[in-house]
C-alpha beads as a LAMMPS data file, in Angstrom:
LAMMPS data file: protein, C-alpha beads

142 atoms
141 bonds

1 atom types
1 bond types

-500.0 500.0 xlo xhi
-500.0 500.0 ylo yhi
-500.0 500.0 zlo zhi

Masses

1 110.0

Atoms # bond

1 1 1 -22.679 273.807 -207.241
2 1 1 -21.804 274.592 -203.617
3 1 1 -24.891 272.740 -202.429
4 1 1 -24.164 269.756 -204.677
5 1 1 -20.648 269.503 -203.253
6 1 1 -21.984 269.720 -199.713
7 1 1 -24.530 266.948 -200.293
8 1 1 -22.013 264.660 -202.001
9 1 1 -19.584 265.260 -199.116
10 1 1 -22.212 264.629 -196.436
11 1 1 -23.497 261.424 -198.020
12 1 1 -19.936 260.298 -198.777
13 1 1 -18.761 260.635 -195.185
14 1 1 -21.974 259.024 -193.894
15 1 1 -21.664 256.041 -196.254
16 1 1 -17.983 255.560 -195.415
17 1 1 -18.680 255.666 -191.664
18 1 1 -21.566 253.201 -191.979
19 1 1 -19.632 250.892 -194.305
20 1 1 -16.430 250.860 -192.256
21 1 1 -18.482 250.724 -189.054
22 1 1 -20.242 247.559 -190.218
23 1 1 -16.889 246.060 -191.228
24 1 1 -15.745 246.519 -187.612
25 1 1 -18.094 243.643 -186.722
26 1 1 -15.811 241.205 -188.555
27 1 1 -12.855 239.403 -186.950
28 1 1 -10.593 240.649 -189.759
29 1 1 -11.195 244.318 -189.006
30 1 1 -11.086 243.764 -185.240
31 1 1 -7.581 242.365 -185.643
32 1 1 -6.584 245.062 -188.163
33 1 1 -7.427 247.962 -185.826
34 1 1 -5.849 246.374 -182.756
35 1 1 -2.380 247.944 -183.308
36 1 1 -3.982 251.377 -183.751
37 1 1 -6.266 251.185 -180.727
38 1 1 -3.790 249.410 -178.433
39 1 1 -1.195 252.156 -178.986
40 1 1 -3.627 255.024 -178.505
41 1 1 -3.368 256.684 -175.084
42 1 1 -7.046 257.609 -175.485
43 1 1 -8.390 254.159 -176.365
44 1 1 -6.075 251.376 -175.192
45 1 1 -7.881 251.141 -171.841
46 1 1 -10.848 249.578 -173.659
47 1 1 -8.935 246.307 -174.076
48 1 1 -8.799 246.010 -170.262
49 1 1 -12.591 245.855 -170.194
50 1 1 -13.680 244.255 -173.471
51 1 1 -12.216 241.726 -175.911
52 1 1 -10.545 242.698 -179.191
53 1 1 -13.732 241.883 -181.058
54 1 1 -15.837 243.696 -178.443
55 1 1 -13.792 246.890 -178.793
56 1 1 -14.148 246.708 -182.548
57 1 1 -17.930 246.269 -182.233
58 1 1 -18.176 249.296 -179.916
59 1 1 -16.194 251.453 -182.348
60 1 1 -18.242 250.106 -185.252
61 1 1 -21.519 250.878 -183.490
62 1 1 -20.402 254.451 -182.848
63 1 1 -19.382 254.842 -186.506
64 1 1 -22.695 253.475 -187.809
65 1 1 -24.716 255.703 -185.470
66 1 1 -22.589 258.696 -186.495
67 1 1 -23.193 257.983 -190.187
68 1 1 -26.942 257.650 -189.622
69 1 1 -27.001 260.913 -187.653
70 1 1 -25.260 262.658 -190.555
71 1 1 -27.995 261.390 -192.897
72 1 1 -30.606 262.544 -190.378
73 1 1 -29.403 266.051 -191.232
74 1 1 -31.788 265.885 -194.202
75 1 1 -34.719 265.842 -191.770
76 1 1 -33.398 267.972 -188.911
77 1 1 -30.252 270.054 -188.467
78 1 1 -29.853 268.475 -185.019
79 1 1 -28.821 265.246 -186.751
80 1 1 -26.099 267.126 -188.599
81 1 1 -25.039 268.914 -185.431
82 1 1 -24.591 265.746 -183.366
83 1 1 -23.388 263.670 -186.325
84 1 1 -20.915 266.363 -187.378
85 1 1 -19.553 266.577 -183.840
86 1 1 -19.193 262.797 -183.487
87 1 1 -17.652 262.466 -186.952
88 1 1 -15.165 265.251 -186.169
89 1 1 -14.210 263.515 -182.927
90 1 1 -13.866 260.203 -184.792
91 1 1 -11.531 261.648 -187.409
92 1 1 -9.461 263.566 -184.857
93 1 1 -9.014 260.257 -183.030
94 1 1 -8.028 258.349 -186.160
95 1 1 -5.583 261.090 -187.174
96 1 1 -3.963 260.822 -183.748
97 1 1 -3.028 257.226 -184.647
98 1 1 -0.369 258.627 -186.995
99 1 1 1.502 259.873 -183.931
100 1 1 0.739 257.034 -181.509
101 1 1 1.145 253.924 -183.678
102 1 1 4.681 252.660 -184.225
103 1 1 5.753 252.707 -187.901
104 1 1 2.736 254.777 -188.965
105 1 1 5.176 257.293 -190.416
106 1 1 7.875 256.079 -192.771
107 1 1 10.681 257.823 -194.560
108 1 1 11.093 256.613 -198.132
109 1 1 13.573 258.203 -200.555
110 1 1 13.700 261.310 -198.369
111 1 1 9.909 261.699 -198.202
112 1 1 8.070 261.494 -194.901
113 1 1 5.018 259.343 -195.593
114 1 1 2.306 258.962 -192.974
115 1 1 -0.049 256.018 -193.395
116 1 1 -2.238 257.107 -196.349
117 1 1 -5.250 255.160 -195.065
118 1 1 -5.254 257.364 -191.966
119 1 1 -4.055 260.563 -193.664
120 1 1 -7.178 260.695 -195.853
121 1 1 -9.154 261.449 -192.696
122 1 1 -7.980 265.061 -192.915
123 1 1 -10.565 265.507 -195.697
124 1 1 -13.228 263.700 -193.714
125 1 1 -12.488 265.900 -190.695
126 1 1 -12.932 269.028 -192.818
127 1 1 -16.230 267.760 -194.192
128 1 1 -17.435 266.797 -190.704
129 1 1 -16.602 270.236 -189.324
130 1 1 -18.445 271.823 -192.268
131 1 1 -21.548 269.725 -191.549
132 1 1 -21.366 270.599 -187.849
133 1 1 -20.956 274.328 -188.560
134 1 1 -23.726 274.441 -191.174
135 1 1 -26.113 272.622 -188.819
136 1 1 -25.125 274.849 -185.895
137 1 1 -25.827 277.953 -187.984
138 1 1 -29.209 276.584 -189.103
139 1 1 -30.231 275.927 -185.515
140 1 1 -28.911 279.034 -183.796
141 1 1 -28.942 281.723 -186.502
142 1 1 -32.454 281.302 -187.829

Bonds

1 1 1 2
2 1 2 3
3 1 3 4
4 1 4 5
5 1 5 6
6 1 6 7
7 1 7 8
8 1 8 9
9 1 9 10
10 1 10 11
11 1 11 12
12 1 12 13
13 1 13 14
14 1 14 15
15 1 15 16
16 1 16 17
17 1 17 18
18 1 18 19
19 1 19 20
20 1 20 21
21 1 21 22
22 1 22 23
23 1 23 24
24 1 24 25
25 1 25 26
26 1 26 27
27 1 27 28
28 1 28 29
29 1 29 30
30 1 30 31
31 1 31 32
32 1 32 33
33 1 33 34
34 1 34 35
35 1 35 36
36 1 36 37
37 1 37 38
38 1 38 39
39 1 39 40
40 1 40 41
41 1 41 42
42 1 42 43
43 1 43 44
44 1 44 45
45 1 45 46
46 1 46 47
47 1 47 48
48 1 48 49
49 1 49 50
50 1 50 51
51 1 51 52
52 1 52 53
53 1 53 54
54 1 54 55
55 1 55 56
56 1 56 57
57 1 57 58
58 1 58 59
59 1 59 60
60 1 60 61
61 1 61 62
62 1 62 63
63 1 63 64
64 1 64 65
65 1 65 66
66 1 66 67
67 1 67 68
68 1 68 69
69 1 69 70
70 1 70 71
71 1 71 72
72 1 72 73
73 1 73 74
74 1 74 75
75 1 75 76
76 1 76 77
77 1 77 78
78 1 78 79
79 1 79 80
80 1 80 81
81 1 81 82
82 1 82 83
83 1 83 84
84 1 84 85
85 1 85 86
86 1 86 87
87 1 87 88
88 1 88 89
89 1 89 90
90 1 90 91
91 1 91 92
92 1 92 93
93 1 93 94
94 1 94 95
95 1 95 96
96 1 96 97
97 1 97 98
98 1 98 99
99 1 99 100
100 1 100 101
101 1 101 102
102 1 102 103
103 1 103 104
104 1 104 105
105 1 105 106
106 1 106 107
107 1 107 108
108 1 108 109
109 1 109 110
110 1 110 111
111 1 111 112
112 1 112 113
113 1 113 114
114 1 114 115
115 1 115 116
116 1 116 117
117 1 117 118
118 1 118 119
119 1 119 120
120 1 120 121
121 1 121 122
122 1 122 123
123 1 123 124
124 1 124 125
125 1 125 126
126 1 126 127
127 1 127 128
128 1 128 129
129 1 129 130
130 1 130 131
131 1 131 132
132 1 132 133
133 1 133 134
134 1 134 135
135 1 135 136
136 1 136 137
137 1 137 138
138 1 138 139
139 1 139 140
140 1 140 141
141 1 141 142
């Protein structure tokens, strides 16, 4: 069962990254991520160089490549190593948006509620780190 869970997790994160990455090529998603990216101290500089749609395409390209690298894990652990690293970095970045985007955290009826769309990336980060670690161990602990 452990292996089944791992494979479902790996394919799930890869499909989500590819799917959302491709959506970044649309004007709708480019506009939707603008408040997140423009408030990020790590990413806002990109808008000084490239248009809103261009930034979204760059992010989308990175997400698609990351998802494909994760799937490459089935042929070589180096795909999982690089893909797991890039996916971990991606989800750390998206989780940082909770703290850098105005109104990303609300207080409703006494509950502190971070944006659930971003908060789910905690699971994806855990899966990505698992893929990275498993691939690292396959490569270096043969």
